[in-house]
DOKOLKOL-983976 format. One record per residue: x, y, z of N, C-alpha, C in turn; residue in three letters. Coordinates in steps of 0.02 Angstrom, whole numbers, padded with zeros to 5 digits, always signed. Example, Ala and Ser with C-alpha at 12.3 -4.5 7.8 and 13.67 -1.06 7.14 Angstrom:
2
+00660-00284+00390+00615-00225+00390+00660-00165+00390ALA
+00642-00112+00354+00684-00053+00357+00645+00002+00394SER
//
This chain:
187
+05477+06196+06021+05424+06135+06008+05335+06186+05984MET
+05322+06135+05915+05254+06173+05900+05200+06135+05900ASN
+05168+06169+05988+05128+06116+05984+05045+06136+05966LYS
+05065+06153+05885+04984+06186+05874+04977+06118+05839ASP
+05054+06100+05792+05049+06060+05722+05037+06007+05798ILE
+05055+05980+05812+05060+05893+05839+04988+05897+05905ILE
+04931+05955+05904+04871+05964+05900+04822+05958+05873ASP
+04858+05979+05841+04817+05981+05748+04809+05897+05728ARG
+04892+05864+05746+04885+05788+05695+04845+05745+05772VAL
+04868+05733+05810+04826+05683+05861+04737+05730+05866GLU
+04730+05761+05826+04641+05762+05836+04635+05724+05755LYS
+04671+05737+05706+04686+05684+05659+04644+05634+05670ILE
+04733+05598+05690+04723+05517+05728+04653+05516+05765VAL
+04673+05553+05833+04607+05504+05848+04537+05518+05826ARG
+04514+05569+05775+04436+05581+05738+04450+05499+05693ASP
+04493+05474+05652+04511+05420+05608+04492+05364+05664THR
+04544+05360+05688+04523+05308+05788+04439+05289+05794CYS
+04394+05350+05756+04311+05357+05814+04290+05308+05745ALA
+04291+05331+05713+04278+05305+05619+04235+05247+05631LYS
+04174+05233+05610+04164+05162+05584+04165+05118+05568GLU
+04217+05136+05507+04259+05127+05464+04313+05076+05489THR
+04334+05129+05583+04412+05096+05596+04390+05041+05604ASN
+04452+04989+05606+04418+04889+05641+04452+04898+05687GLU
+04508+04955+05713+04525+04923+05781+04520+04965+05837PHE
+04464+04948+05848+04419+05032+05870+04464+05033+05933THR
+04505+04976+05968+04534+05014+06062+04593+05044+06031TYR
+04627+05039+05963+04697+05031+05963+04685+05144+06000ALA
+04649+05163+05981+04700+05256+06021+04699+05253+06087LEU
+04649+05205+06132+04679+05192+06239+04765+05161+06211ASP
+04742+05091+06196+04790+05059+06205+04845+05051+06173THR
+04866+05102+06125+04916+05100+06091+04938+05166+06058HIS
+04916+05173+06015+04937+05261+05987+04951+05291+06093PHE
+04916+05323+06112+04917+05332+06190+04990+05331+06200ILE
+04955+05262+06223+05039+05248+06264+05119+05233+06244PRO
+05107+05270+06166+05153+05250+06131+05205+05317+06148VAL
+05149+05378+06139+05141+05469+06118+05166+05486+06222VAL
+05145+05418+06256+05162+05429+06332+05257+05419+06330GLU
+05262+05342+06302+05333+05326+06317+05341+05384+06270ASN
+05358+05395+06198+05394+05447+06192+05430+05511+06232ALA
+05362+05549+06260+05349+05598+06279+05416+05598+06344LYS
+05405+05540+06370+05461+05516+06396+05519+05494+06389ILE
+05550+05458+06352+05586+05455+06296+05643+05512+06287LEU
+05565+05573+06254+05665+05600+06214+05660+05663+06263ALA
+05659+05666+06305+05680+05717+06361+05766+05692+06361PRO
+05752+05643+06411+05784+05561+06446+05826+05562+06387LYS
+05842+05560+06319+05882+05562+06295+05913+05618+06239LEU
+05898+05658+06249+05896+05720+06240+05894+05713+06127GLY
+05790+05682+06162+05796+05705+06068+05749+05756+06042ALA
+05741+05785+05974+05682+05813+05981+05625+05792+05961ASP
+05623+05834+06034+05538+05782+06025+05455+05791+06004GLU
+05469+05850+05956+05417+05842+05932+05418+05809+05877GLU
+05472+05833+05836+05476+05735+05773+05464+05690+05798ILE
+05475+05679+05856+05474+05603+05923+05379+05614+05915ILE
+05351+05661+05918+05258+05666+05931+05226+05646+05892LEU
+05267+05674+05840+05229+05692+05754+05253+05613+05736LEU
+05293+05586+05750+05279+05521+05708+05258+05466+05751ALA
+05244+05467+05838+05212+05416+05842+05121+05432+05860ALA
+05145+05505+05859+05023+05515+05827+05016+05449+05754TRP
+05080+05476+05717+05054+05460+05646+05091+05369+05622LEU
+05105+05357+05671+05144+05260+05691+05122+05215+05631HIS
+05074+05228+05631+05033+05181+05620+04942+05202+05613ASP
+04970+05243+05604+04893+05281+05549+04860+05270+05484TYR
+04918+05214+05447+04875+05169+05403+04840+05134+05449ALA
+04835+05094+05468+04799+05002+05520+04720+05076+05517SER
+04724+05102+05549+04664+05127+05568+04611+05169+05520VAL
+04656+05206+05474+04612+05241+05412+04588+05183+05365TYR
+04637+05116+05365+04628+05066+05307+04634+05011+05332ASP
+04605+04970+05375+04641+04898+05413+04669+04844+05378ALA
+04655+04854+05287+04695+04797+05216+04774+04863+05213LYS
+04767+04923+05253+04855+04935+05241+04891+04905+05277LEU
+04878+04863+05347+04925+04858+05391+04968+04796+05366MET
+04979+04744+05338+05028+04730+05324+05099+04782+05324PRO
+05077+04834+05280+05133+04867+05229+05094+04930+05284GLU
+05109+04940+05312+05058+05021+05362+05115+05048+05357HIS
+05208+05015+05410+05225+05081+05424+05242+05104+05346HIS
+05220+05109+05263+05251+05132+05207+05221+05188+05216TRP
+05134+05117+05221+05060+05180+05218+05067+05228+05243HIS
+05065+05219+05313+05069+05303+05348+05144+05339+05353SER
+05193+05306+05323+05236+05359+05306+05238+05416+05240SER
+05164+05364+05201+05147+05407+05125+05093+05457+05184LYS
+05049+05433+05234+05005+05500+05254+05022+05511+05279PHE
+05094+05523+05304+05107+05567+05370+05165+05649+05319ALA
+05162+05616+05235+05164+05661+05217+05132+05724+05205GLN
+05063+05714+05176+05007+05724+05123+04983+05767+05190LYS
+04972+05732+05262+04951+05766+05337+04990+05828+05337ILE
+05049+05808+05335+05088+05861+05378+05080+05938+05345LEU
+05137+05900+05274+05111+05968+05208+05069+06005+05222SER
+05004+05944+05195+04928+05992+05205+04920+06043+05293ASP
+04948+06043+05320+04977+06107+05370+05049+06154+05356LEU
+05063+06158+05326+05134+06174+05280+05190+06179+05339ASP
+05210+06087+05374+05250+06068+05387+05321+06082+05339TYR
+05373+06086+05386+05422+06074+05331+05449+06047+05299PRO
+05482+06025+05248+05482+05942+05217+05527+05907+05260GLN
+05606+05947+05281+05634+05941+05308+05635+05923+05377ASP
+05600+05933+05409+05561+05885+05477+05519+05818+05434LYS
+05496+05811+05389+05421+05782+05377+05474+05734+05365ILE
+05502+05759+05311+05596+05661+05296+05624+05648+05380ASP
+05621+05665+05430+05626+05672+05476+05569+05596+05503GLN
+05524+05625+05497+05465+05604+05541+05447+05523+05499ILE
+05436+05530+05429+05425+05481+05378+05495+05435+05367LYS
+05549+05444+05428+05585+05379+05426+05595+05362+05514HIS
+05558+05387+05539+05551+05362+05610+05480+05342+05601CYS
+05446+05323+05556+05415+05284+05543+05399+05236+05492ILE
+05443+05247+05462+05469+05206+05403+05491+05123+05453GLU
+05553+05135+05498+05616+05098+05527+05554+05073+05613ALA
+05508+05091+05622+05473+05078+05668+05463+04989+05694HIS
+05461+04985+05648+05456+04894+05659+05504+04868+05656ARG
+05495+04834+05691+05554+04779+05729+05566+04731+05685GLY
+05494+04685+05686+05507+04634+05600+05532+04693+05549SER
+05521+04692+05496+05561+04719+05445+05621+04766+05475GLN
+05642+04749+05512+05739+04774+05490+05768+04837+05476LYS
+05740+04875+05459+05759+04930+05450+05787+04979+05464ILE
+05862+04984+05447+05895+05064+05502+05859+05105+05523PRO
+05893+05116+05585+05860+05187+05582+05922+05219+05632ARG
+05949+05297+05571+05981+05330+05535+05983+05366+05611GLN
+05918+05403+05636+05914+05439+05691+05909+05422+05750THR
+05900+05441+05811+05886+05464+05892+05819+05436+05881LEU
+05803+05494+05873+05721+05496+05838+05658+05421+05838GLU
+05712+05391+05763+05682+05343+05741+05705+05290+05799ALA
+05779+05271+05835+05742+05255+05905+05710+05242+05963GLU
+05690+05323+05959+05644+05329+06037+05576+05303+06001CYS
+05568+05332+05938+05492+05306+05910+05483+05219+05911VAL
+05535+05210+05896+05557+05098+05873+05538+05108+05938ALA
+05576+05096+05983+05552+05115+06092+05504+05126+06101SER
+05463+05167+06078+05411+05182+06133+05350+05157+06081ALA
+05358+05144+06042+05279+05091+06033+05319+05039+06066ASP
+05383+04982+06043+05416+04941+06102+05390+04906+06154ALA
+05369+04969+06211+05372+04970+06246+05257+04997+06279MET
+05252+05033+06218+05176+05011+06228+05154+04929+06213ALA
+05220+04904+06186+05186+04818+06182+05196+04780+06238HIS
+05229+04805+06285+05221+04778+06357+05233+04794+06381ILE
+05165+04857+06403+05156+04909+06457+05064+04943+06451THR
+05054+04894+06371+04986+04875+06362+04965+04840+06324ALA
+04997+04793+06352+05011+04695+06348+04929+04661+06317PHE
+04906+04699+06371+04839+04656+06337+04774+04673+06266PRO
+04816+04731+06217+04792+04771+06155+04844+04701+06133SER
+04893+04680+06151+04911+04621+06076+04850+04554+06088LEU
+04824+04518+06146+04794+04491+06146+04728+04487+06131LEU
+04708+04550+06142+04661+04582+06073+04676+04580+05990ILE
+04720+04587+05956+04745+04603+05889+04739+04529+05891LEU
+04747+04476+05926+04813+04394+05916+04728+04346+05911ALA
+04691+04379+05984+04614+04319+05968+04566+04368+05930TRP
+04517+04424+05925+04469+04453+05911+04524+04468+05838LYS
+04562+04532+05816+04571+04525+05747+04577+04492+05709VAL
+04633+04435+05724+04697+04389+05700+04639+04307+05702HIS
+04603+04302+05769+04577+04242+05761+04591+04192+05764ASP
+04675+04170+05819+04679+04119+05848+04666+04116+05909LEU
+04659+04039+05909+04617+03999+05939+04680+04016+06037ASN
+04649+04005+06102+04701+04019+06124+04768+04024+06134TYR
+04794+03926+06125+04864+03943+06148+04914+03966+06067GLN
+04891+03964+06006+04901+04010+05966+04933+04072+05954LYS
+04844+04096+06019+04884+04166+06047+04909+04192+06082GLY
+04930+04162+06132+04973+04161+06160+05023+04146+06114ILE
+05042+04121+06120+05104+04131+06059+05133+04169+05994ASP
+05089+04201+05995+05064+04263+05939+05118+04326+05974PHE
+05063+04316+06030+05091+04388+06070+05150+04390+06122VAL
+05219+04349+06141+05260+04329+06186+05303+04354+06100LEU
+05296+04307+06031+05346+04300+05986+05335+04389+06000ALA
+05272+04443+05965+05270+04478+05944+05323+04520+06032LYS
+05286+04520+06085+05292+04580+06130+05392+04539+06122MET
+05445+04464+06095+05485+04466+06114+05536+04532+06039GLU
+05510+04524+06013+05524+04564+05962+05512+04633+05978ARG
+05476+04656+06033+05484+04706+06031+05521+04711+06074SER
+05551+04659+06141+05601+04669+06172+05661+04669+06156TRP
+05669+04663+06093+05715+04672+06033+05749+04720+06027ASN
+05702+04767+06016+05688+04812+05978+05716+04906+06043LYS
+05703+04874+06095+05700+04908+06140+05786+04947+06135LEU
+05793+05008+06157+05847+05048+06173+05864+05002+06252MET
+05942+05034+06242+05952+05009+06337+05902+05046+06395PRO
+05875+05094+06383+05857+05174+06395+05770+05151+06423GLU
+05759+05119+06385+05670+05106+06386+05667+05014+06404ALA
+05723+05007+06384+05703+04939+06421+05706+04946+06526LYS
+05794+04969+06542+05758+04986+06607+05730+05015+06647GLU
+05658+05069+06601+05597+05083+06621+05539+05032+06608LEU
+05532+04969+06556+05471+04925+06584+05533+04825+06586VAL
+05586+04845+06620+05552+04755+06603+05550+04723+06656GLU
+05531+04737+06737+05525+04719+06782+05413+04731+06746GLU
+05398+04750+06703+05320+04704+06681+05333+04663+06636LYS
+05403+04672+06555+05416+04620+06534+05439+04567+06570TYR
+05490+04537+06619+05480+04494+06654+05415+04453+06676GLN
+05372+04512+06699+05311+04493+06737+05267+04434+06695ALA
+05263+04468+06626+05228+04471+06570+05266+04364+06567ILE
+05308+04412+06555+05340+04309+06541+05329+04263+06572LYS
+05339+04287+06642+05331+04213+06743+05247+04231+06706LYS
+05223+04248+06692+05152+04216+06696+05130+04203+06617VAL
+05156+04218+06580+05119+04190+06518+05146+04128+06486PHE
+05227+04096+06531+05276+04073+06501+05265+03984+06541SER
//
């Protein structure tokens, strides 16, 4: 595993998250890091390529923190950023293509077929974070989308349900208790 490349990409993401222009100031601690931690659990458990998964996990939502206007299509924009960032680091193109697929296919709402185990792992790591770091969804609903109390609850429960539905069975096992608890509290 190329730890140097992973560390350099992590620094790029952390630096971008720290910029004053980032509208999602909470995203590093409440989303990126949980997704990466989930990826670290899933990759060895499933025998997937940890390097590919970790790089995709760091970059999967990069476009949103780079420029919030890119959020609606952030999976495509983040894939383009991944190409640029990783090419600039002289990373092999065949691996960049795998990472781009993971990023493009991570969104449950887009129904992009996941063609690799790595893409399944990144999508599941992302979905797990929506459950394990559930309060971040409340911030998204109430602060970013400026929804009222009930519409915010409805928004996060719908997002959490989509996240649950995109989880691979092995990931469901890891977060089912929290998922059920959240449903019980907010339903």
